[in-house]
C-alpha positions as CSV (number, residue, x, y, z in Angstrom):
1,M,35.7,24.1,12.7
2,R,32.7,25.3,12.0
3,A,30.0,25.0,14.2
4,F,26.6,23.7,13.9
5,P,22.5,24.5,15.4
6,G,21.2,23.1,17.7
7,W,19.1,20.8,15.8
8,I,22.1,19.6,14.1
9,A,24.1,18.9,17.2
10,C,22.9,15.4,18.1
11,I,24.5,14.6,14.6
12,A,27.4,15.5,14.8
13,V,28.2,15.6,18.2
14,A,31.7,12.9,18.5
15,A,31.7,10.6,21.8
16,T,33.3,13.6,23.7
17,L,30.7,16.1,23.3
18,S,27.6,17.3,23.9
19,P,24.8,18.8,21.9
20,A,24.9,21.4,24.8
21,Q,28.8,21.4,23.9
22,V,28.2,22.7,20.4
23,V,28.1,26.6,19.5
24,S,24.7,27.1,17.3
25,G,25.3,27.7,13.9
26,S,23.5,29.4,10.8
27,L,23.2,26.2,9.0
28,P,20.0,25.9,7.3
29,L,17.4,23.5,8.0
30,P,18.0,20.6,5.8
31,D,15.7,19.3,3.2
32,V,14.5,15.8,3.8
33,Y,14.4,13.1,1.1
34,L,12.7,9.3,1.9
35,V,13.6,7.0,-1.1
36,T,11.1,3.5,-0.2
37,I,12.4,0.8,-1.8
38,D,9.5,-1.8,-2.4
39,T,10.4,-5.6,-2.2
40,L,13.9,-5.9,-1.6
41,R,15.8,-7.9,0.6
42,A,19.0,-6.7,2.5
43,D,21.0,-9.5,1.1
44,H,20.2,-8.5,-2.3
45,V,22.3,-5.3,-2.1
46,H,26.0,-5.0,-3.2
47,C,26.8,-3.3,0.4
48,Y,24.8,-6.1,2.3
49,G,27.2,-8.7,1.2
50,D,25.8,-9.8,-2.0
51,D,28.8,-9.4,-4.8
52,L,26.0,-11.1,-8.0
53,I,24.6,-7.5,-8.1
54,Q,26.1,-4.1,-8.7
55,T,23.9,-1.2,-6.8
56,P,26.3,1.6,-7.4
57,A,23.8,4.7,-5.9
58,L,23.1,2.4,-2.5
59,D,26.6,1.5,-2.0
60,S,27.9,5.3,-2.4
61,L,24.8,5.8,0.2
62,A,26.8,3.3,2.3
63,R,30.0,5.1,2.3
64,E,28.9,8.5,2.6
65,G,26.2,7.8,5.2
66,I,25.0,5.0,7.8
67,R,24.1,1.4,7.3
68,F,21.8,-0.6,9.3
69,A,23.1,-3.9,8.9
70,Q,20.3,-5.7,10.6
71,A,16.8,-3.2,10.3
72,F,13.7,-4.9,10.2
73,T,10.0,-4.4,9.0
74,P,7.2,-5.1,11.2
75,S,5.2,-6.1,8.1
76,P,5.8,-8.2,4.7
77,I,2.9,-5.9,3.3
78,T,3.9,-2.9,1.2
79,N,0.7,0.0,2.8
80,T,0.9,-1.8,6.0
81,A,4.8,-1.1,6.2
82,H,5.0,2.0,4.8
83,T,2.2,3.6,7.3
84,S,4.5,2.6,9.9
85,I,7.3,4.0,8.2
86,L,5.4,7.4,7.8
87,T,3.9,7.0,11.3
88,G,6.6,5.2,13.3
89,L,3.7,3.1,14.7
90,L,3.3,-1.2,14.4
91,P,0.7,-1.6,12.1
92,S,-1.8,-3.3,14.9
93,V,-1.9,0.1,16.7
94,H,-2.4,2.1,13.5
95,G,-4.7,-0.1,12.4
96,V,-4.3,0.3,8.5
97,T,-3.4,-4.1,8.6
98,D,-5.3,-4.4,5.3
99,F,-5.8,-2.5,1.7
100,A,-8.0,0.8,1.9
101,V,-8.7,0.7,5.3
102,P,-8.4,4.7,6.2
103,L,-5.3,5.9,8.9
104,A,-6.9,7.0,11.4
105,K,-6.5,11.4,12.0
106,T,-5.6,11.2,15.5
107,Y,-2.1,9.3,13.8
108,P,-0.4,12.3,12.6
109,T,2.1,11.2,9.4
110,W,6.2,12.0,8.8
111,A,4.6,14.6,6.4
112,E,1.6,16.4,8.8
113,L,5.0,17.3,11.4
114,L,7.3,18.3,9.1
115,K,4.7,20.9,7.3
116,Q,3.8,21.8,10.9
117,N,7.2,23.3,10.9
118,G,7.9,25.3,7.4
119,Y,8.7,22.4,4.9
120,Q,7.1,22.1,1.6
121,T,6.3,18.5,0.9
122,A,5.4,16.1,-1.6
123,A,4.8,12.0,-2.5
124,F,5.6,10.6,-5.5
125,I,4.2,6.7,-5.1
126,G,5.3,3.9,-7.9
127,A,1.7,1.6,-7.8
128,V,-1.2,1.8,-6.9
129,V,-1.3,0.4,-4.1
130,L,-0.4,3.0,-2.5
131,D,-2.8,5.7,-3.9
132,S,-4.5,7.5,-1.6
133,R,-7.8,8.2,-3.2
134,T,-8.2,4.1,-2.9
135,L,-6.3,1.8,-1.3
136,A,-4.2,4.0,0.8
137,P,-6.6,6.5,2.1
138,G,-5.1,9.1,4.8
139,L,-1.5,8.4,3.4
140,D,-1.8,12.0,1.5
141,R,-2.1,13.5,4.9
142,G,-0.1,16.6,5.5
143,F,1.7,16.5,1.4
144,D,1.2,19.6,-0.4
145,Y,1.3,17.2,-3.2
146,Y,0.4,13.6,-3.7
147,D,1.6,11.8,-6.9
148,N,-1.6,9.6,-7.1
149,F,-2.6,7.4,-10.3
150,P,-5.0,8.2,-13.2
151,S,-8.9,8.0,-11.6
152,D,-10.1,5.8,-14.6
153,S,-10.9,1.9,-14.2
154,G,-7.8,1.7,-17.5
155,Q,-8.5,-2.2,-18.3
156,G,-6.0,-4.0,-19.6
157,K,-3.1,-1.6,-18.9
158,H,-0.4,-1.9,-16.1
159,W,2.5,0.6,-16.6
160,G,1.4,4.1,-15.5
161,Q,-2.0,2.8,-14.6
162,V,-1.0,0.2,-11.7
163,E,2.8,0.8,-11.6
164,R,5.0,3.3,-12.7
165,R,8.8,2.4,-13.6
166,G,11.5,3.7,-11.2
167,D,12.9,6.7,-13.6
168,D,9.5,7.9,-14.3
169,V,8.9,8.4,-10.6
170,V,12.4,9.9,-10.0
171,H,11.6,12.2,-13.2
172,R,7.9,13.6,-11.7
173,A,9.9,14.2,-8.4
174,E,12.3,16.6,-10.2
175,A,9.9,18.5,-12.2
176,W,7.9,18.9,-8.9
177,M,11.5,20.3,-6.9
178,A,12.3,22.3,-9.7
179,A,9.1,24.3,-9.5
180,H,9.2,24.5,-5.7
181,P,13.2,25.5,-5.3
182,K,12.4,27.2,-2.1
183,A,14.1,25.6,1.1
184,P,12.9,22.9,3.2
185,R,11.7,20.7,1.5
186,F,10.4,17.1,2.7
187,V,9.7,14.6,-0.4
188,W,9.6,10.8,-0.1
189,V,10.2,8.7,-3.1
190,H,8.5,5.3,-3.8
191,L,10.9,2.7,-6.6
192,Y,8.0,-0.4,-7.0
193,D,10.5,-2.0,-9.4
194,P,11.7,-5.2,-7.4
195,H,8.1,-6.1,-7.0
196,D,6.9,-9.0,-9.0
197,P,6.5,-9.8,-11.9
198,Y,10.1,-9.4,-12.5
199,E,10.3,-7.4,-15.4
200,P,13.3,-5.1,-16.0
201,P,13.8,-3.2,-18.4
202,P,17.0,-2.9,-20.8
203,P,19.6,-3.3,-20.2
204,Y,19.2,-4.8,-16.9
205,S,16.7,-7.7,-18.4
206,Q,20.1,-8.8,-20.1
207,I,22.4,-8.5,-17.6
208,Y,20.4,-10.6,-15.1
209,K,18.1,-12.5,-17.6
210,D,18.9,-15.4,-14.6
211,R,18.2,-13.2,-11.5
212,L,15.2,-10.9,-13.1
213,Y,14.4,-10.2,-9.7
214,D,18.0,-8.7,-9.2
215,G,17.7,-6.6,-12.2
216,E,14.8,-5.0,-11.2
217,I,16.7,-3.9,-8.0
218,A,19.2,-2.8,-10.0
219,F,17.4,-0.6,-12.2
220,A,15.5,0.8,-9.0
221,D,19.3,1.9,-7.7
222,A,19.8,3.5,-10.9
223,A,16.4,5.6,-10.6
224,L,18.0,6.7,-7.3
225,G,21.2,7.0,-8.6
226,N,19.1,9.8,-11.0
227,L,17.6,11.1,-8.1
228,L,20.7,12.0,-6.4
229,R,23.0,13.5,-9.1
230,Y,20.1,15.4,-9.7
231,L,20.5,16.7,-5.7
232,K,24.1,17.1,-7.1
233,R,23.5,19.5,-9.8
234,E,21.2,21.4,-8.0
235,K,23.1,21.4,-5.1
236,R,21.2,20.0,-2.4
237,Y,23.0,16.9,-1.6
238,R,25.1,17.9,0.9
239,N,22.7,19.8,3.7
240,A,20.5,17.4,3.0
241,L,18.9,14.2,5.0
242,I,18.4,11.6,2.8
243,I,17.2,7.6,4.4
244,V,16.7,5.1,2.0
245,V,14.9,2.1,3.4
246,G,12.6,-1.3,1.8
247,D,9.6,-1.4,3.0
248,H,10.0,-5.3,3.4
249,G,11.6,-8.0,1.5
250,E,10.8,-10.8,-0.9
251,G,10.4,-15.0,0.1
252,L,12.0,-16.5,-3.3
253,G,10.7,-19.8,-2.6
254,E,12.8,-19.6,1.2
255,H,9.8,-21.4,3.3
256,G,7.8,-22.1,0.3
257,E,6.6,-18.6,0.2
258,Q,7.5,-17.0,-3.2
259,T,6.5,-13.8,-2.6
260,H,5.7,-11.8,0.6
261,G,3.0,-11.1,3.2
262,I,2.4,-14.2,4.7
263,F,5.6,-15.5,6.7
264,L,7.3,-12.9,9.2
265,Y,11.5,-15.0,8.1
266,D,14.1,-12.7,7.7
267,S,13.8,-13.6,3.7
268,T,10.7,-10.8,3.6
269,T,11.3,-8.6,6.6
270,H,15.0,-7.8,7.1
271,V,15.9,-4.6,5.0
272,P,18.4,-1.9,3.7
273,L,18.2,1.7,6.0
274,L,20.4,3.8,5.2
275,I,20.8,7.0,6.2
276,K,23.2,10.2,5.1
277,L,23.4,13.2,7.2
278,P,23.1,16.8,6.6
279,T,26.9,18.4,6.4
280,S,27.8,21.7,6.2
281,G,30.0,21.9,2.8
282,E,33.1,22.7,4.8
283,S,35.9,20.0,6.4
284,I,34.3,18.0,9.4
285,E,37.2,17.0,11.6
286,P,37.3,12.9,11.2
287,A,36.1,12.0,15.4
288,M,32.8,14.3,14.1
289,A,32.5,12.5,10.4
290,Q,29.7,9.6,10.1
291,E,30.6,8.4,6.5
292,G,31.0,5.0,5.9
293,K,29.3,3.9,9.8
294,V,28.0,0.6,10.2
295,V,25.7,-0.2,13.1
296,A,25.2,-3.8,13.7
297,A,22.6,-3.4,16.2
298,Q,19.3,-4.7,15.5
299,V,16.5,-1.5,15.0
300,E,12.8,-1.8,13.2
301,T,11.8,0.8,10.3
302,T,9.5,2.4,13.1
303,D,12.4,4.0,14.2
304,I,13.2,5.9,11.2
305,L,10.8,9.0,11.6
306,P,11.5,9.4,15.5
307,T,15.0,9.6,14.2
308,V,14.4,12.2,12.2
309,L,12.2,14.6,13.8
310,D,14.7,14.4,17.1
311,L,17.8,15.3,14.4
312,L,15.4,18.3,13.5
313,S,14.3,19.1,17.1
314,I,10.9,18.5,16.0
315,P,8.8,17.5,19.2
316,P,7.2,13.6,18.6
317,P,4.3,12.7,19.1
318,S,2.8,11.5,22.4
319,A,2.8,7.8,21.4
320,F,5.8,6.4,19.2
321,G,6.3,3.2,18.6
322,G,9.9,3.6,17.5
323,R,12.3,5.5,19.0
324,S,15.9,7.6,17.8
325,L,18.7,6.0,16.2
326,S,20.6,9.1,16.4
327,G,22.2,7.5,19.4
328,Y,23.9,5.2,17.3
329,F,25.5,8.3,15.1
330,K,27.6,8.3,18.7
331,E,30.8,6.0,19.1
332,A,28.9,4.6,21.8
333,K,28.1,0.2,22.3
334,E,25.8,-0.9,20.5
335,S,22.8,-3.0,22.0
336,D,20.0,-4.6,19.9
337,R,16.6,-3.8,20.3
338,V,13.4,-5.7,20.5
339,V,11.8,-5.9,17.4
340,F,8.5,-6.8,16.4
341,G,6.6,-8.1,13.1
342,E,2.8,-9.1,12.7
343,T,0.7,-9.8,9.7
344,D,-2.9,-10.4,8.9
345,Y,-3.1,-11.2,5.7
346,P,-3.0,-14.3,6.2
347,L,-6.7,-13.4,7.2
348,S,-7.3,-12.8,3.3
349,F,-7.4,-16.3,2.5
350,G,-9.1,-17.7,6.2
351,W,-5.6,-18.6,7.7
352,A,-4.8,-17.4,10.7
353,P,-2.4,-14.5,11.4
354,L,1.0,-14.2,12.6
355,R,2.7,-12.2,15.1
356,A,6.6,-12.6,16.1
357,V,9.5,-10.9,18.3
358,R,13.1,-10.8,17.9
359,E,15.4,-10.3,21.0
360,G,18.9,-12.0,22.4
361,G,19.6,-13.7,18.7
362,F,16.4,-15.4,19.4
363,K,12.9,-15.3,17.2
364,F,9.6,-16.6,18.6
365,I,6.8,-16.8,15.9
366,E,3.2,-17.1,17.4
367,A,1.4,-19.6,15.1
368,P,-1.0,-22.8,15.3
369,R,2.1,-24.1,15.4
370,P,4.7,-21.7,17.1
371,E,8.2,-21.5,16.0
372,L,11.3,-20.5,17.5
373,Y,15.0,-20.0,16.2
374,D,18.3,-19.6,17.3
375,L,19.0,-17.4,14.9
376,V,23.3,-17.1,15.9
377,Q,22.8,-20.9,15.0
378,D,20.3,-20.8,12.2
379,P,20.8,-17.6,10.9
380,A,18.0,-19.2,7.6
381,E,15.5,-20.1,10.4
382,L,15.5,-23.8,8.9
383,T,15.0,-25.6,12.5
384,N,12.2,-24.7,14.6
385,E,13.2,-25.4,18.4
386,Y,10.0,-24.6,20.1
387,E,9.1,-26.7,23.2
388,P,5.9,-24.7,25.3
389,W,8.4,-25.2,28.5
390,N,11.7,-23.3,27.1
391,A,12.5,-20.1,29.0
392,T,13.4,-18.5,26.1
393,V,9.8,-18.9,24.8
394,K,8.6,-18.3,27.8
395,H,10.3,-14.8,27.9
396,L,9.3,-14.2,24.0
397,R,5.5,-14.9,24.8
398,T,6.1,-12.3,27.4
399,E,7.4,-9.4,25.3
400,L,4.7,-9.9,22.3
401,A,1.8,-9.9,25.5
402,S,3.6,-6.7,26.6
403,S,4.2,-4.9,23.0
404,P,2.2,-2.8,21.9
405,M,0.8,-5.1,19.1
406,R,-2.8,-5.6,19.6
407,P,-4.9,-8.8,18.2
408,P,-6.2,-8.9,15.1
409,H,-9.6,-7.9,14.6
410,V,-12.2,-10.4,14.1
411,S,-14.5,-8.9,12.2
412,S,-14.4,-7.9,8.5
413,S,-12.1,-5.9,7.2
414,T,-13.3,-1.5,7.4
415,G,-11.4,-1.3,3.9
416,T,-13.7,-1.1,1.5
417,A,-12.8,-0.6,-2.5
418,S,-14.5,-0.8,-5.7
419,S,-14.5,-3.2,-7.9
420,A,-12.2,-2.0,-10.4
421,T,-10.1,-0.6,-7.6
422,L,-9.9,-4.2,-6.5
423,S,-9.3,-5.5,-9.8
424,Q,-5.6,-3.1,-9.7
425,L,-4.9,-4.6,-6.5
426,R,-5.0,-8.0,-8.2
427,A,-3.3,-7.1,-11.4
428,L,-0.3,-6.6,-8.1
429,G,-0.7,-10.1,-7.0
430,Y,-2.8,-9.4,-3.8
431,L,-6.1,-10.2,-2.8
432,G,-8.2,-6.9,-1.5
433,P,-10.5,-7.0,1.9
434,G,-13.0,-8.0,-0.1
435,D,-11.5,-11.2,-1.1
436,K,-11.4,-12.1,2.9
437,K,-13.1,-15.3,4.1
438,T,-15.7,-14.8,7.1
439,S,-14.8,-18.1,8.5
440,T,-11.8,-15.7,10.0
441,N,-15.1,-14.7,12.7
442,V,-13.9,-17.3,14.8
443,P,-13.0,-16.7,18.8
444,E,-9.7,-18.1,18.6
445,F,-7.4,-17.5,15.6
446,S,-5.8,-20.8,16.6
447,S,-8.3,-22.5,15.3
448,L,-7.7,-21.1,11.8
449,P,-5.2,-23.2,9.4
450,D,-1.4,-22.7,9.8
451,P,-0.1,-20.5,6.8
452,K,3.1,-23.0,6.6
453,D,0.3,-25.7,5.9
454,K,-1.4,-24.0,3.0
455,I,1.5,-21.5,1.5
456,E,1.3,-24.2,-1.8
457,E,-2.6,-23.1,-2.1
458,Q,-1.2,-19.0,-2.1
459,N,1.6,-19.3,-4.8
460,L,-0.7,-20.7,-7.0
461,L,-3.2,-18.0,-6.0
462,H,-0.9,-15.6,-6.6
463,S,0.5,-16.8,-10.1
464,A,-3.2,-16.9,-11.4
465,M,-3.3,-13.2,-10.6
466,M,-0.4,-12.3,-12.4
467,S,-1.6,-14.3,-15.3
468,V,-4.9,-13.0,-15.9
469,D,-3.1,-9.5,-15.3
470,Q,-0.6,-10.6,-18.6
471,G,-3.4,-11.9,-20.5
472,R,-2.8,-15.4,-19.9
473,S,-6.3,-16.9,-18.7
474,S,-5.2,-20.4,-19.4
475,D,-2.2,-20.2,-17.3
476,A,-4.4,-19.1,-14.5
477,R,-7.2,-21.1,-15.0
478,L,-4.7,-24.3,-14.5
479,S,-3.3,-22.5,-11.4
480,L,-7.2,-22.1,-10.0
481,E,-7.7,-25.6,-10.7
482,K,-4.5,-26.6,-9.2
483,V,-5.8,-25.0,-5.9
484,L,-9.4,-26.4,-5.7
485,Q,-7.4,-29.8,-6.0
486,L,-6.0,-29.0,-2.8
487,D,-9.2,-27.2,-1.1
488,P,-12.2,-27.6,-3.6
489,D,-13.9,-25.2,-1.4
490,F,-11.4,-22.3,-1.1
491,P,-13.8,-19.7,-1.7
492,P,-11.0,-17.4,-3.3
493,A,-9.8,-19.5,-6.0
494,L,-13.5,-20.2,-6.5
495,R,-14.1,-16.7,-6.8
496,Q,-11.2,-15.7,-9.1
497,L,-12.4,-18.8,-11.3
498,G,-15.6,-17.6,-11.4
499,E,-14.2,-13.7,-12.6
500,L,-12.6,-15.3,-15.0
501,E,-14.9,-18.0,-16.6
502,F,-17.2,-14.3,-16.5
503,N,-14.7,-12.1,-18.4
504,S,-14.1,-15.4,-21.1
505,G,-17.9,-15.2,-22.0
506,E,-18.7,-18.4,-19.9
507,Y,-21.6,-17.4,-17.6
508,R,-22.9,-20.4,-17.0
509,K,-19.6,-21.7,-15.8
510,A,-19.0,-18.8,-13.6
511,A,-22.4,-18.7,-11.9
512,D,-21.8,-22.0,-11.2
513,H,-18.3,-21.0,-9.4
514,L,-19.4,-18.7,-7.8
515,E,-22.7,-20.4,-6.3
516,R,-20.5,-22.7,-4.7
517,A,-18.7,-19.9,-3.0
518,R,-21.6,-18.4,-1.5
519,K,-22.3,-22.1,-0.3
520,T,-19.4,-22.6,1.6
521,H,-19.0,-18.6,3.0
522,P,-22.9,-17.2,2.5
523,D,-21.7,-14.3,3.7
524,D,-19.1,-13.2,0.9
525,A,-20.6,-10.4,-0.5
526,L,-18.0,-10.1,-3.4
527,A,-19.2,-13.6,-4.9
528,A,-22.9,-12.6,-4.6
529,L,-22.1,-9.3,-6.8
530,Y,-20.4,-11.6,-9.3
531,E,-22.5,-13.9,-9.0
532,G,-25.2,-11.4,-9.4
533,Q,-23.5,-10.2,-12.6
534,A,-23.2,-13.8,-14.3
535,L,-26.6,-14.2,-14.0
536,D,-28.2,-11.1,-15.6
537,R,-25.9,-12.4,-18.5
538,L,-27.7,-14.9,-18.2
539,G,-31.3,-13.3,-18.5
540,D,-31.8,-14.9,-15.0
541,L,-33.3,-11.3,-13.3
542,Q,-35.0,-13.5,-10.3
543,G,-31.6,-15.0,-9.3
544,A,-29.3,-11.8,-9.8
545,R,-32.0,-10.2,-7.6
546,K,-31.6,-12.2,-4.9
547,A,-27.8,-12.6,-5.2
548,L,-27.2,-9.1,-5.6
549,E,-29.5,-8.0,-2.3
550,A,-27.2,-11.0,-0.6
551,A,-24.0,-8.2,-1.5
552,V,-25.9,-5.5,-0.2
553,T,-26.7,-6.6,2.6
554,Q,-23.6,-7.8,3.9
555,S,-21.8,-4.5,2.2
556,P,-24.3,-1.8,1.9
557,A,-22.1,0.3,0.9
558,N,-21.6,-1.7,-2.5
559,L,-21.9,0.6,-4.7
560,D,-21.3,-1.8,-7.3
561,A,-24.2,-4.0,-6.8
562,R,-26.6,-1.2,-5.6
563,L,-26.3,-0.1,-9.2
564,L,-26.5,-3.5,-10.7
565,L,-29.7,-4.4,-8.7
566,A,-31.2,-0.9,-9.7
567,H,-30.5,-1.9,-13.4
568,I,-31.9,-4.9,-13.0
569,D,-35.6,-3.6,-11.3
570,L,-35.7,-1.1,-14.1
571,K,-35.7,-4.2,-16.4
572,S,-38.3,-5.9,-14.3
573,G,-40.7,-2.7,-14.5
574,D,-39.8,-1.9,-10.7
575,R,-39.1,1.5,-11.3
576,V,-39.9,2.9,-7.5
577,A,-37.3,0.0,-6.3
578,A,-34.5,1.1,-8.9
579,Q,-34.6,4.8,-8.2
580,D,-34.6,4.0,-3.9
581,Q,-31.2,2.5,-4.9
582,F,-30.2,5.2,-7.2
583,E,-30.5,7.1,-4.2
584,A,-28.8,5.3,-2.3
585,V,-25.9,5.3,-4.7
586,L,-25.9,9.1,-4.5
587,L,-26.7,9.2,-0.9
588,L,-23.0,7.3,-0.6
589,N,-21.5,8.5,-2.8
590,P,-23.0,12.4,-4.5
591,A,-20.2,12.1,-7.7
592,N,-21.4,8.6,-8.8
593,R,-22.5,9.4,-12.3
594,D,-24.2,6.6,-13.3
595,A,-26.8,6.7,-10.2
596,L,-27.0,10.3,-11.0
597,L,-27.8,9.9,-14.9
598,S,-30.3,7.1,-14.4
599,L,-32.2,9.4,-11.5
600,V,-32.2,12.5,-13.5
601,E,-34.4,10.5,-16.6
602,E,-36.5,8.5,-14.3
603,H,-37.4,11.8,-13.1
604,L,-37.9,13.3,-16.5
605,E,-40.0,10.1,-17.4
606,D,-42.2,11.1,-14.4
607,K,-41.6,14.8,-15.1
608,R,-40.9,15.8,-11.7
609,F,-38.2,18.6,-13.4
610,A,-37.8,20.6,-10.3
611,D,-36.5,17.2,-8.8
612,V,-33.7,17.8,-12.0
613,V,-32.5,21.0,-11.6
614,A,-32.3,20.1,-7.8
615,L,-30.2,17.0,-9.0
616,L,-27.9,18.6,-12.1
617,E,-27.1,22.6,-10.8
618,P,-25.0,22.2,-8.5
619,R,-22.8,20.1,-11.2
620,V,-23.1,23.1,-13.6
621,K,-19.8,25.0,-11.8
622,D,-18.0,21.9,-11.4
623,A,-15.1,21.1,-13.9
624,S,-16.3,17.9,-14.4
625,V,-20.0,18.3,-15.5
626,S,-20.2,16.1,-19.0
627,V,-22.2,16.6,-21.9
628,D,-25.7,14.9,-20.6
629,E,-25.9,16.5,-17.5
630,L,-26.3,20.0,-19.3
631,K,-27.9,18.6,-22.1
632,L,-30.5,17.2,-19.5
633,L,-30.9,19.9,-17.1
634,G,-31.6,22.0,-20.1
635,Q,-34.7,19.6,-20.8
636,A,-35.3,20.8,-17.3
637,Y,-35.4,24.0,-17.9
638,E,-37.2,24.5,-20.8
639,S,-40.2,21.9,-19.4
640,L,-40.2,24.7,-16.3
641,G,-40.3,27.7,-18.6
642,R,-36.8,28.8,-17.7
643,T,-36.1,29.6,-21.0
644,A,-33.0,32.2,-19.8
645,D,-30.9,29.4,-17.8
646,A,-31.9,27.0,-20.5
647,K,-30.0,29.3,-22.6
648,K,-26.8,29.1,-20.6
649,V,-26.7,25.9,-20.5
650,R,-26.8,25.2,-24.3
651,A,-24.4,27.7,-24.5
652,Q,-22.1,25.9,-22.0
653,M,-22.6,22.6,-23.5
654,E,-21.3,23.7,-26.8
655,T,-18.0,25.4,-25.0
656,L,-17.7,22.0,-23.8
657,Q,-18.1,20.4,-27.1
658,R,-15.6,22.3,-28.5
659,H,-12.9,22.3,-26.1
660,R,-13.2,18.1,-26.2
């Protein structure tokens, strides 16, 4: 048999051998491929027991690698779950518990760790929810290339603007790999297709016409199959470490949850995990082979990164939430690990966050109305056996208390996002950080509503967001009105109804809904912004200014509110106040063209030509400089008598116009 180098020893070693007994060989470092399939329940995959669906690519990896039958995610939300995969940390430890929250630089990522060890790195994402410039800042750290989405707002678009089909994502990855053939490389491919709305393309839309969620899974599997075939054609498959994992599952109506994010039941936390180990290309003794192995032990997705580092002999960071899975590759007795789950997403609705622990065949969920399930007798988690004096409850509560998980922050989210970004987020069915109700700023989260009592409202709100994205305004309005029948003062519904009326041109109705939202929660900066927009359209400049000033007070970095406030100041004749707002916007974002051009025009009117030059001259060498900026700079040069500079700018402007 062929000898293996030290890094592969812990992969190939049999139960009777130790890494020290394996003689070092010459096999090169393997390529590493991480494929995350969004919203993928384990029990909707063929190799996990679903005979109603065909998933040949996933099944092939199960035959040729290791299938973990009981793998769980610590979070049912896409960007939080992925951050845990990419850092090996629980959500409340790495801190990315909401959209647009930056990953702290103190936590190294998978890509950073492999890049430091000679890997080329690239990431290809299937949804804007993982865009590193907006909703997932910091996830691009360590990647030589991170395939973000177009930066323009793209209103009215979905495919290519907020979501990419799996075959498109794989095609992009293959193009990059073809241009970067040097080994070793780490490539992350994110397939978003199973996420709702469930719209598989033909023929999957016909084959699974009564089970469109399964159709999306089958299509994602086909995209994965394309990727695997490409690696085989390029002879990069055998000596590759390939990990395929779901980031979280989908409720599909179980426990009343249509989608995911609110609850911590297995429907949204049990995910498939498949690992194909690298091989030398030569025959391996049966005792060394791992093909078709099934690990029944309970593990967590935070264990994946420690496993990869272990297999590559890369020293791990000082702190990891997970532990290497390599011990399960040997013929050793398997033992379950304690796994944790947490979701702060209910806070976006003003409801209590949840924490869970799974151990010894039981799951305990800490909530305003706590839950305990005997998973052996009740795998569907239908019978709550919680009693405060129960010994199992006491033990699992102790496990939660001693876990690395941290309590949710009581302050509002540190994540910020523009209105355009929030619109993209809602197009994917999520509320953003700005949607959070400030009623969450309370000392005891147990005093907040239990999500179990509010799931119908969440389903309706989610349905409304999907209807808006698909252009079905009347359906969205109906869903939101049903929410308000259940809770007349529910700010997310009032705010979304206000936005809906605004976009329909019903500015008076919009302002009324948004005013109601702000009366319930005066600190709601997003509602204040939208109310200001509606009142501006109604010509109520005084009312608009009052609402926008409230928005800026609550959210000083809200550029949309500051810009509109500045333009209202101009309409009111207060040019000094307007200039102050434009300058504030440029301090927060020097590249904001609206504020820049508006301030330049103000300076030109005041004949402050030197100030115009100071603002625009640094932009001349920027590739994104616009014709308008060059034109205004030329005017300032002419006024200052700098005719040679004005001539150069005019020439640059003419060149720019020809090429555009």
